[in-house]
N, C-alpha and C positions, 0 to 999 in steps of 0.2 A: 737116950740123951735127946733133949728137946732142941728145937731150932734156936731158941734163945740161948741155950748153953753153947751150941755150935757157934753162933754169932759172937758170943762173949769170948770164946776161945780165939776166934779170928781177930777181933778187936784187941784182945790182950797182946797180940804181937806188935802193936803200935803203941808207943808211949807218949806221943805228943799230939795235940789236936790238929796241928798243921798237916798231919797225915790223913786227913779225912778222905781225900780223893783216892789215895792208895788203899785205905780201908774199904771204901766202896767197891773198888775194883776187886779186892780180895774177896769180899762178900759175894760179888757176882761170879767170880771164878769158882767159889766154893758151892755155888748153886743156891744161895740164900736170897737172891734178888730175882724177881720175875723179869724176864727180858722184855724189851720194848716189842710190842706186837709187829710182826712183819706182814704188811699187806701186799698181796700179789695182785697187781693191776693189769699186767700185760702177759701175753703168751711167752715172751722172752723171759720174764721173771719166773713164770711157772716152769718153763723148760730148764731153767738154771738149777732148780731143786733136784735133789736125788729122788729117784722113783719111789722110795719107801717113805719119804716125808709125808706127814699127815697134814692135810689142809681141810678147811671147812668153808663152804660157800653159803650164801644166803639162800633161804628157801625160795623155790620157784613158783609155788602156788599157795594161796591162802589155806591155812590149816596144816601145811606141810612143815615138818620140823627140819631144821638144818642137821645134816649128818656129816661126820668126818669121813674123809676118803683119802686114798693115797694120791700123791701128786700125779702119778702115771695114770690113774683112773680119771682124774679131772682133766688131764691133758688130752686124753682120748675124747672125752665129751666136748671139750672146747674145739678140738680139731674137727669133730664130726658136725657140731651144731653151731659153732661160732662163739665169740667171746662176749658179746653184748648181754647175754642172759646168764652167763656162768662166772664172770669175773666182775668185781673183785672177790678175792677169797683171802683168808687169813691162815698163816702158818701156825699149826697147833703144836706139832712136834717135828723136830728135824729127824733125818734118817738115823743119825747117831743115837738120838734119844730113843727112837723106836727099837733099834738093835739092842741097846742097853736094857730096855724094859723087857724085851723078848728073852734076853739072856737071864735076867733076874727071875722071870717066871719059870724058865727051864731049870734053874738051880733049886727052886723051892719045891 
């Protein structure tokens, strides 16, 4: 089943155009809408994330590629070397998403 079919099924639950906001919430709840990116700008925001969450910071040197890492790994780096070089970062996957992906891989 394609994403379009999934979206059509969700929208089909609503019969009147006035329900557009409800439909958008339903699509988001069903995982069909990309979430608004969460930018981590402070140590407090970083520490509020679960340790398994995946974040990505900007590259530190020319030619270096950005790489995803766990929130706990970035928190260690920030505590060790300071925030001015390592933040901001963006949340790539929540800890719940990481656990769900890990469970899916184990099932296959």
